[in-house]
N, C-alpha and C positions, 0 to 999 in steps of 0.2 A: 558287791564283786565277789565276797565270801560266800553269800547265799547261792550264786551262780556256779560257783566252784561246786559246792556241795551238790546240786542238781545234777551236775555233769558226772558225779561219782555213782549216782544210782540211776540215771536214765537209760532206757533200752536203746541200744545202737540202732542206727537206721539201717534199712534193707536186710532186717534180720527175719528169716523164714523158718517154720518148723514144718518138717515132712516126715510121717512115718515115724515120730518120736525122735528124730535127728535134727539137731539144730545146726543151722549153717549162719555164718556171720561174714560180712564183708571185710571186717577188721582184720588185719594180720600183725600178729605179735612175734617178735624175736624170741630168742632161746636163753636171755639173761634171767638172773635170779634175784629176787629182792625179798627181803623181811620186813613186814609192817607189824609193829606191836604198840598197842593202845597204853599208854602210861598214864597213872594217877597217883602221884607221889608213891614210886615204887620201891624207894629205899635202895638198899645194898643189893638186892636181888638183881636189879638191872647190870651191875657191875659182873656178876657171876654169869648172868645172860650172856653179855658180850665177851666175857673172857673165854667161854667155852664154845661160842659159836665158830670159831676157825677150824675146830677138829671136826665138825658137823660135815664139812663139805671141802672139796679141792678148789671149787669155784670162788671166785671174787663175788662178794655179796654186798649189795647196797641195803643199809638198813634206815627205815623211816620210823621216827618216833611220832606217832600221832597223840599228841599230849591233851589230855581233857583236863588241864588245870592244876598241874602238880604245882605243890608248894615247898617240897623238900629239897629242889636243886638238883635232884638226881639226872633227870632229862638234860639239863643244860651242861651238866659235867660229862654226861656220855657224848654229847653231840660235839665235844672237842676232839672225839677220835676221828680217824680217817673213815670215809664211807658211811657216816652216821649223820643223818639228818633230823633235826628237830622241826616238827610242823605244829604249832600251837593251834588247838581248836578254837581258843578264844571263851570257851565254856565247857562245861562237862555236858558232852553230847550223848553219852553212852557208847558202848562197846561197838555195835554195828555200825552206826553213822560214822564214829572215828575211824574205824578200819577202812570203810568206804573213801573217806577223804584222804587217808594215807595212801590207798591204791591210786587215787586220781594224780597223785604227785608224780607217778612213774610214767616214764615215755614208753613208747610203743616196743622198744627194744626188750622190755621185760613181760615176758610171756608166762613167767612163773613167780608166784607171791606165796610167800608163807606168812600167814595171819597167826599170831602166836601171842600168848601172855607173856609178860615181861619177868615173870618169876619162874621161868624154865631153865633147867641146865640141859645142854645139848649132850648127847650121846655121839660117839665116836661115828663118823659117816653116816649120821642118820638122814641128813638132807640127800646125800647121794643115793641112799637106798630108795627113799620117797621118788627121787626123779627117775630111777630105774625101773620102779614100779609103774610109773606113769608111762614109760616107754612101752611097756607090756599090756597096758590097758588104755588104748587110744581114745576109749570113750569116757574115761575116768575124768570128772571134772573136779573131785577133792580127794586127798589121799591124807590118811592119817596114822600116826605112828602109836607103837605101844606106849602107854603112859604110865610111869611107876610114881608111886607115893614116895615120901622121903625114907619111908621104913622098907621100902623094896616091894611092897605089894603092888599088884597090878590093878590099875584103875579100869573099870569096864567102858572103854570110851568109844567103843563101835556098837551101836544098839539099833534095835528095829524101831521103825517109827511108831510113835504112840497111838494106839486105837483106843476107843472109848473103853472097851471092857479091860484091855491090858492096863490102861493108864489108871483106871479107877481102883483097880486091885492093888496095883503098885503103891498108888497114893494112900490108900487105906491102910495097908499092911506092912509097908518098907520099915517102918519105925518099930512096931511091936513083934513082927515076923520078918527079918529081913530075907530069911531063904524061901519065902512064899514062892509059888510056882509063877504067880504075875511077874514078879520082880526079876526072877531067874530068866524068865523068857525075855523081858523087855530089855533086860541088861546084857543078854547073851553071855551069861556068867559061866555057862558050861561049854560054850563054843571053844573049838580047838584054837590054839595060837597059830593060825594059819592065814595067809593072805586071802582076803574074801571082801565081798561086797557087803556093805551094811546099810541100814535105813538113814541114819546120819552118824556123823563123827564129831567128837568133841572139838568145840571151839579153841581148846587151850593150845592146839597146835594143829593147823591145817595147811598142806600144800594145795593150792587152787591153781586151776588153769584159768588165765585171764578171759580167755574166750568163753569158757563155760559161765564164768562171773558175770560176764557182759550180758550173756543170754538170759540170765535171771535178774538182772539189774542189781547184783551185789547183795549185801545184807540188807534186810528189811529195818530201816531206821526207826520204826515204831516201838522195836524191841529195845528198850533202854539198857536191861541186861538180863540174862536168862534167855533161854529158848531161840535165840538168834541163830544158834548153829543147827537146832532141830528144824527150824523153818526153813533154813538154807538147804539142808540135806533133802528136805522133802520137796522144795522147789525145783532143786537139780535133777532130781529123780524123775519128776513129772515133765521135765523138759528133755528128757531123754539122757542125761548124763549119769554116770555111776558115782557112788560113794566107796572108796576102796580102803579097807584097813591093811596096814602094812607092818606087821609086828617085828619085822626085821630092822626096822628103824625104831630107836628108842630114845625117849627123853625122860627126865626126872622133873615133875612138878614140885618145885622146892616149897612153894605156899603150901601145896597139898590140899585137895579137895576136902578130905576128911578132918584135916587138922585146924583149918582156918576157922576164925571166929565169925560167925554169920550175925549181922545186926537186923534190928526189926525191918528196917528199909529193905534190905536184901531179901528177907523173907516175904515182905509184901510184893516186892517187885517180881520175885519168882512166881508167886501165884497170879500175879496180873498178866504176866507173860503167858503162862500155862493157859489162861483163859483167851488171851487174844489168839494163841495158836490155835485152839479148838473152834473158837467163834467163828475164825476165817475159814475153817473147813466145813463148817454146818451153817451156811448163810441162808437167807431167804426166810419168808413169813413161816413156812412149814416147821422150820427148825427152831423158831422163837421160843416155845416151851422149854425145849432142851437146853439152850442158851441161858436162860433164866435160872435153871436148876443148876447147871455148870457154875454160873457165876456166885450163886448162893453157896454152893458146897466148897467152893475155892475160897470164897471170903472167910467162911467159917474155919476152914482148916488152915488158912494163914493166921487167924486170930489165936487158934489153939497152938500153932508152931512158936509165935511170938512169946506165950505165955511159958512154953515149956523152956524155950532158949533162956527166959530170964530166971527161971528155976535153977538152970544149970550153972549159972555163973556164981 
């Protein structure tokens, strides 16, 4: 039963067609809004997440906690609140697979879903701003807010899709030369804070159109963590949807991308996911030498990153 539900969260809808880069789907969704957050012992940040949510929108919002095996009791306490549902995964399925499972819990009245980390603090009116942008962009499949770090700095959350050249330059130089041209271009660090399309948007907080998510079968569950948002943005774009950055909507990532401690496993998963993303886009025998080089380079970079992280502790 559980496996069948998981498959339903990621299968392609029937009678879906694509014509001239425009996706059509026979399924019709309503205009209700839900929030799906993947939890894994989130601690007290989940309380702040839920406490600040009412100021993000005037709408009534259903919250689904897709729990990957928390042991701190925080999701269970949160589920005692009105409109908050706890959906245990039974194991740690990873971010994308759990998000898919959480969305599968929603009825067809929910046409808008926010997939978001549980360590987010909502800005005033931010979800209403994202929904207003969705009305301006009828081909928008995903919408991302401006994300601030705890110190107030802006995280570059709307980026270009990684190409081989840009990705290699960023990977090699970002630690020793953070302002290198490859990283600046990839992160769009110098782009104006204006509403615009992007190659992909940070999965820390995404408003997604369920019709768009259906058309690409949701997140790819093969990505346990990292790059599931890069992959999603790329597949949405290939299916004719737009990824839209909406800086008039703001959130704060309480955990903070730059301040969180990264474990050896997380570093390994990051590089494994990077390889999967690139390997999927360079398939076939002709690209075998390239894939071998990429795998070796990323494995070496992962080992170096793990060693450096140990020295910093």
